[in-house]
C-alpha positions as CSV (number, residue, x, y, z in Angstrom):
1,M,55.6,79.1,-16.7
2,R,54.5,79.6,-13.1
3,V,51.6,81.9,-12.9
4,L,49.8,83.2,-9.8
5,I,46.3,84.5,-10.3
6,S,45.0,87.1,-7.6
7,G,40.8,86.3,-7.7
8,A,38.4,83.7,-8.3
9,G,35.8,85.1,-9.5
10,I,35.1,85.2,-13.3
11,A,38.3,86.8,-15.0
12,G,41.0,84.6,-12.7
13,P,39.7,81.1,-13.4
14,A,38.9,82.0,-16.9
15,L,42.5,83.0,-17.5
16,A,43.5,79.9,-15.6
17,L,41.5,77.5,-17.8
18,W,43.6,78.8,-21.0
19,L,46.7,78.9,-19.3
20,Q,46.7,75.1,-17.9
21,R,46.1,74.0,-21.4
22,A,49.0,75.7,-22.4
23,G,50.9,74.0,-19.7
24,A,51.6,76.3,-17.1
25,D,51.5,75.9,-13.3
26,V,48.7,77.9,-11.9
27,T,48.0,79.0,-8.9
28,V,44.8,81.1,-8.1
29,V,44.4,83.0,-4.8
30,E,41.3,84.0,-3.1
31,K,40.5,86.0,0.0
32,A,37.1,84.1,0.3
33,K,37.0,80.7,2.3
34,S,35.3,79.1,-0.7
35,P,33.9,80.2,-4.0
36,R,31.2,82.9,-3.6
37,P,27.7,81.8,-4.5
38,G,24.8,83.8,-5.6
39,G,25.5,88.0,-6.9
40,H,23.7,89.4,-9.1
41,A,22.9,88.4,-12.8
42,V,26.0,89.1,-15.3
43,D,25.4,88.6,-19.1
44,V,27.5,87.4,-21.7
45,R,27.5,89.6,-24.9
46,G,29.2,89.7,-28.8
47,V,32.3,88.1,-29.2
48,A,32.6,86.8,-25.4
49,K,29.8,83.9,-26.8
50,G,32.4,82.4,-29.1
51,V,34.6,82.8,-26.0
52,I,33.1,80.4,-23.7
53,E,32.4,78.3,-27.0
54,K,35.9,77.5,-27.3
55,M,36.8,77.2,-23.6
56,G,33.9,74.3,-23.5
57,V,31.5,75.8,-21.2
58,R,28.4,76.8,-23.2
59,E,26.2,73.7,-22.0
60,A,27.4,74.5,-18.4
61,I,26.4,78.1,-18.7
62,R,23.0,77.1,-20.4
63,A,22.0,74.6,-17.7
64,E,22.4,78.0,-15.0
65,Q,20.8,80.5,-17.4
66,I,18.2,82.7,-15.6
67,D,14.9,83.0,-17.7
68,D,14.7,86.4,-18.1
69,R,12.5,87.7,-20.9
70,G,12.9,91.2,-20.7
71,F,13.2,94.5,-19.2
72,A,10.4,96.7,-17.9
73,L,10.1,100.2,-16.2
74,V,6.7,100.6,-13.8
75,D,5.3,103.5,-12.2
76,A,4.0,103.2,-8.3
77,R,1.1,101.4,-9.3
78,N,3.2,98.3,-11.2
79,R,1.4,99.7,-14.6
80,R,4.1,99.2,-17.2
81,M,5.7,102.5,-18.8
82,A,8.1,100.6,-21.4
83,E,9.4,97.5,-21.6
84,L,12.6,96.0,-23.9
85,P,12.1,92.4,-24.6
86,A,15.3,90.2,-24.0
87,D,15.0,89.3,-28.3
88,M,15.4,92.8,-29.6
89,F,18.3,93.7,-30.6
90,G,19.5,90.2,-31.4
91,G,19.7,89.5,-27.9
92,E,22.3,92.2,-26.9
93,G,19.9,94.5,-25.6
94,I,19.5,95.6,-22.0
95,V,18.7,92.3,-20.9
96,A,20.9,90.1,-23.2
97,E,20.4,86.4,-24.4
98,I,23.0,84.7,-21.8
99,E,21.9,85.8,-18.2
100,I,23.4,84.2,-15.3
101,A,24.1,84.8,-11.3
102,R,27.8,85.9,-11.1
103,G,28.5,83.1,-8.7
104,N,27.0,80.2,-10.7
105,L,29.5,81.4,-13.7
106,A,32.2,81.5,-11.2
107,R,31.4,78.1,-9.9
108,V,31.4,76.9,-13.7
109,L,34.6,78.4,-14.0
110,Y,35.9,76.9,-10.8
111,D,34.3,73.3,-11.9
112,A,36.2,73.7,-15.4
113,T,39.8,74.3,-13.9
114,A,39.8,72.6,-10.4
115,A,41.3,69.5,-11.0
116,G,44.6,71.4,-13.0
117,V,44.9,74.6,-11.3
118,T,45.9,75.3,-7.3
119,Y,43.2,77.0,-5.3
120,R,44.1,78.5,-2.1
121,F,41.2,79.7,-0.5
122,G,41.0,82.2,2.7
123,D,44.1,83.9,1.5
124,K,45.4,86.6,-0.4
125,V,48.9,88.5,-1.6
126,A,50.6,90.8,0.9
127,A,53.5,92.0,-0.8
128,L,54.8,91.8,-3.5
129,T,57.3,92.9,-6.0
130,E,57.5,93.6,-10.0
131,R,60.0,90.5,-10.4
132,G,57.1,88.1,-9.4
133,D,58.5,87.6,-5.5
134,V,55.1,87.3,-3.4
135,T,54.3,86.7,0.2
136,F,51.1,85.5,1.1
137,A,49.0,86.8,4.1
138,S,49.3,83.0,5.3
139,G,52.9,83.9,5.8
140,G,54.5,81.8,2.8
141,T,56.8,83.2,0.2
142,A,56.9,82.1,-3.5
143,K,58.5,83.7,-6.7
144,F,56.5,83.6,-10.2
145,D,57.1,84.1,-13.8
146,V,54.0,85.8,-14.1
147,V,51.1,88.0,-11.5
148,V,47.9,89.0,-12.5
149,G,45.2,91.0,-10.3
150,A,42.3,89.3,-11.2
151,D,40.7,90.8,-8.1
152,G,38.0,93.5,-9.1
153,V,37.7,97.2,-9.1
154,R,39.5,97.3,-5.5
155,S,42.1,95.2,-6.7
156,G,44.6,94.2,-3.8
157,V,47.2,93.4,-6.4
158,R,46.9,97.0,-8.2
159,A,47.6,98.7,-4.9
160,L,50.6,96.8,-4.0
161,A,52.3,97.0,-7.7
162,F,50.6,100.2,-9.7
163,G,49.2,102.4,-6.4
164,P,46.3,103.5,-4.3
165,H,42.8,103.0,-5.2
166,T,42.4,106.7,-5.4
167,E,44.5,106.9,-8.7
168,F,42.4,104.5,-10.6
169,V,38.9,104.5,-9.3
170,R,36.5,106.9,-10.8
171,P,33.6,107.4,-8.9
172,L,30.2,107.9,-11.1
173,G,28.3,109.9,-8.1
174,G,26.2,106.7,-6.5
175,Y,26.0,103.5,-4.7
176,S,23.8,100.4,-5.7
177,S,22.8,97.4,-3.5
178,Y,21.7,93.8,-4.2
179,F,20.1,91.1,-2.1
180,T,18.3,88.4,-2.6
181,V,14.3,88.0,-1.8
182,E,11.0,85.8,-2.2
183,D,10.1,86.2,-6.0
184,P,6.6,88.3,-5.4
185,G,5.1,85.8,-7.8
186,D,3.8,88.4,-10.9
187,L,7.3,89.4,-12.5
188,G,6.3,86.9,-15.3
189,N,10.5,86.4,-15.6
190,W,10.8,89.9,-16.5
191,S,13.3,92.2,-14.9
192,T,11.4,95.3,-13.1
193,M,12.3,98.7,-12.5
194,F,10.9,101.8,-10.4
195,N,12.2,105.1,-10.2
196,A,11.6,107.6,-7.4
197,P,12.2,111.2,-7.5
198,G,15.8,112.2,-5.7
199,G,18.1,109.8,-8.1
200,R,16.5,106.4,-6.2
201,A,16.2,103.5,-8.5
202,V,14.9,99.9,-7.9
203,V,15.1,96.9,-9.7
204,V,13.6,93.3,-8.8
205,R,15.2,90.8,-11.0
206,P,13.9,86.9,-11.1
207,E,15.9,84.0,-10.7
208,A,15.7,80.7,-10.6
209,G,14.3,78.5,-7.6
210,G,11.9,80.9,-6.3
211,T,13.8,83.9,-5.6
212,A,14.5,87.1,-7.0
213,K,17.5,89.8,-6.4
214,A,16.5,93.2,-5.3
215,S,18.6,96.2,-5.9
216,L,18.1,99.7,-4.3
217,S,20.4,102.9,-5.8
218,F,20.6,105.9,-5.6
219,R,22.6,109.1,-6.7
220,S,25.2,110.6,-4.1
221,P,28.4,112.4,-3.6
222,A,31.2,109.5,-2.4
223,I,30.8,110.2,1.2
224,Y,30.6,106.4,2.2
225,D,33.9,104.6,2.6
226,R,33.6,101.2,3.2
227,I,30.7,100.9,5.9
228,S,29.9,98.3,7.9
229,R,27.1,95.6,6.9
230,D,24.7,97.8,9.8
231,E,25.6,101.1,8.3
232,Q,24.7,99.7,4.9
233,V,21.0,98.6,5.8
234,R,20.5,102.3,7.8
235,V,21.6,104.1,4.7
236,L,19.7,102.2,2.6
237,T,16.6,102.6,4.8
238,E,16.9,106.1,5.0
239,R,17.2,106.9,1.6
240,F,14.0,104.8,0.7
241,A,12.2,105.5,3.1
242,G,8.5,106.6,2.2
243,V,9.1,105.0,-1.4
244,G,6.0,103.7,-2.6
245,W,5.8,100.2,-5.0
246,R,7.7,97.1,-3.7
247,V,10.1,99.1,-1.7
248,P,8.9,98.9,2.0
249,S,8.3,94.8,1.4
250,L,12.0,95.0,0.0
251,L,13.2,97.1,3.0
252,A,11.4,94.9,5.9
253,A,13.7,91.8,4.0
254,L,16.6,93.7,4.1
255,P,17.7,93.3,7.7
256,A,17.4,89.4,7.2
257,A,19.7,89.5,3.8
258,D,22.6,87.5,4.3
259,D,23.9,88.3,0.9
260,L,24.0,91.9,1.0
261,Y,26.2,93.7,-1.4
262,F,26.8,97.9,-1.3
263,D,29.3,100.0,-2.6
264,E,29.7,102.8,-4.9
265,V,28.8,103.1,-9.0
266,A,32.8,103.4,-10.1
267,Q,34.6,102.7,-13.2
268,V,38.4,101.7,-13.2
269,H,40.6,103.4,-15.6
270,V,44.4,102.2,-15.5
271,G,46.9,103.8,-18.4
272,K,49.4,100.9,-19.0
273,W,47.9,97.0,-17.5
274,A,51.4,95.8,-16.6
275,R,54.5,96.6,-14.4
276,G,57.5,94.1,-14.8
277,R,56.2,90.7,-14.4
278,V,52.6,92.0,-12.6
279,V,49.2,92.3,-15.2
280,L,45.8,93.6,-14.7
281,L,42.9,91.8,-16.3
282,G,39.1,92.8,-16.1
283,D,37.8,94.9,-13.3
284,A,41.3,95.5,-11.4
285,G,42.4,97.1,-14.8
286,Y,39.9,98.6,-16.8
287,C,35.9,98.6,-15.7
288,G,33.4,100.6,-16.9
289,S,30.8,100.0,-14.1
290,P,27.3,98.3,-14.1
291,L,26.2,101.0,-16.1
292,A,27.9,100.1,-18.9
293,G,27.2,96.7,-19.0
294,M,30.4,94.8,-20.5
295,G,32.4,93.8,-17.6
296,T,32.2,90.1,-17.7
297,S,32.2,89.9,-21.2
298,M,35.7,91.9,-21.2
299,S,36.5,90.1,-18.6
300,L,36.0,86.6,-20.1
301,V,37.5,88.4,-23.7
302,G,40.6,89.5,-21.9
303,A,41.1,86.2,-20.3
304,Y,41.4,84.5,-23.7
305,V,43.9,87.2,-25.0
306,L,45.9,87.3,-22.3
307,G,46.4,83.5,-21.6
308,G,46.6,83.1,-25.3
309,E,49.3,85.7,-25.5
310,L,51.4,84.5,-22.4
311,A,51.2,80.5,-24.4
312,A,52.6,82.1,-27.5
313,A,55.4,84.9,-26.2
314,K,58.9,83.9,-24.8
315,D,59.0,86.9,-22.9
316,P,55.9,88.0,-20.5
317,A,56.5,91.5,-21.5
318,D,56.0,90.7,-25.2
319,A,52.4,88.8,-24.4
320,F,51.5,91.9,-22.0
321,A,52.1,94.3,-24.8
322,A,50.2,92.2,-27.2
323,Y,47.3,91.9,-25.0
324,Q,47.1,95.6,-24.5
325,E,47.2,96.7,-28.2
326,Q,45.0,94.2,-28.8
327,M,42.3,94.8,-26.0
328,A,42.8,98.9,-26.2
329,D,39.9,99.7,-28.5
330,Y,37.5,96.9,-27.3
331,V,38.0,98.0,-23.7
332,A,37.9,102.1,-24.4
333,Q,34.5,101.1,-26.4
334,G,33.1,98.7,-23.6
335,T,34.0,101.1,-20.9
336,Q,31.6,104.1,-22.1
337,L,29.0,105.1,-20.3
338,P,25.4,105.0,-22.3
339,P,23.7,108.3,-23.0
340,G,22.7,110.1,-19.5
341,G,25.0,108.1,-17.5
342,I,24.1,107.1,-14.0
343,A,21.4,110.6,-14.5
344,M,19.5,108.6,-17.1
345,S,19.3,105.4,-15.0
346,A,18.6,107.5,-11.3
347,P,16.3,110.3,-12.8
348,N,16.2,113.3,-10.2
349,S,12.9,114.6,-10.7
350,R,9.1,113.2,-11.5
351,W,9.7,114.9,-14.8
352,M,12.5,113.5,-15.8
353,I,11.4,110.3,-14.8
354,R,8.2,110.8,-17.5
355,A,10.9,111.5,-19.8
356,R,12.8,108.8,-19.3
357,A,9.9,106.1,-19.7
358,M,8.8,108.0,-22.6
359,S,12.3,107.5,-24.4
360,M,12.5,103.9,-23.2
361,S,9.1,103.2,-24.8
362,M,10.6,104.3,-28.5
363,M,13.6,101.9,-28.3
364,G,11.8,99.4,-30.5
365,H,10.7,102.3,-33.0
366,W,12.8,104.1,-35.6
367,P,15.1,106.1,-35.6
368,M,15.9,105.4,-31.9
369,K,16.0,101.8,-33.2
370,Q,18.8,102.2,-34.9
371,M,20.6,104.8,-32.9
372,L,20.7,102.0,-29.7
373,A,21.8,99.6,-32.3
374,K,25.1,101.3,-32.7
375,Q,25.3,101.4,-29.4
376,F,25.2,97.6,-28.3
377,L,27.8,97.0,-31.5
378,K,30.6,97.7,-28.9
379,A,29.9,94.0,-27.7
380,D,31.2,92.8,-30.6
381,A,34.5,95.6,-31.2
382,I,37.2,93.4,-31.3
383,T,38.7,90.7,-33.9
384,L,40.1,87.6,-32.1
385,K,43.0,85.7,-33.1
386,E,43.3,82.4,-32.8
387,Y,45.9,80.9,-30.6
388,A,47.9,77.6,-30.7
389,P,45.3,74.5,-31.2
390,A,46.0,73.4,-27.8
391,L,44.2,76.5,-26.2
392,T,41.0,75.0,-27.5
393,N,40.9,71.6,-27.0
């Protein structure tokens, strides 16, 4: 079986690992010139923890984990108003047991597959048909039995085979940014969040090596469409002007940040994930947004299921149907927003900020704790099949 996977982030290399074990001829194409480093922290939850054990990468991930002790809400004087330790909810709460920088997880998966998979960096799919005929941006052409779009929320493969982004990407009314700053030295290995009126949220999250990841998010209609980096800096500076806490120092560091990420907060919903020999995986087909907190786990679980079904089926169409059937309920739950959605994450008024802090301070107590525990059970909302032994060697 000849398989082309577009996207060398998390979902793509995870699928490549399963398919190479099954004996497939796998190529991964990625528009970036090399594996992308850094990035914001992602987590591995529920059944996805069993998947990384089957993949044989758990120890490599353990070596790269972020020592994040919990999540705290603070006021402008840096006084804690509420805190949720990482071990609350059995390691499945806001901060999970396994937290790792996105780029580090991608590198672990790349290292696990580089010897048996062909990677084409600095290239992308320019055209394709549902029969698997592919033209690359570099000019070459090839035919594949399966083409997988694992290239994120704005999937190029999805746009070519399924339709424009506007049909599948649903803005949630806000924008988020991430960039690296020096560790301020007083985080105590806790992710710390500050809210300002006007739907503005600031998070500083510890990393290894003396750095931290800063996040500036704000509520807004979808008015910024793929703006330049200079425009991103300008928008963030204007939106967060006059905000206290650590924000002035974060804005001062922003222009020099070489890893600035800025995008709208959005979900992806695609009714049927396959057309002909083209299939979608991870954020390209189903994304709940960072607010839902299940993107990485759904990508890892989806790669395991899709890889197993492709290895077992004689016809890709049968594999795609089984993949969608098994994943449907899990994805439906994993893409659900928490109560309140973006309005709860970034309240507009001072009164709502205080009310949210009071609500969070009660999360460790009955009955709120029992209610939230049910919310976090969605990470286990699938029973995984066991596939051929060759896939788990």
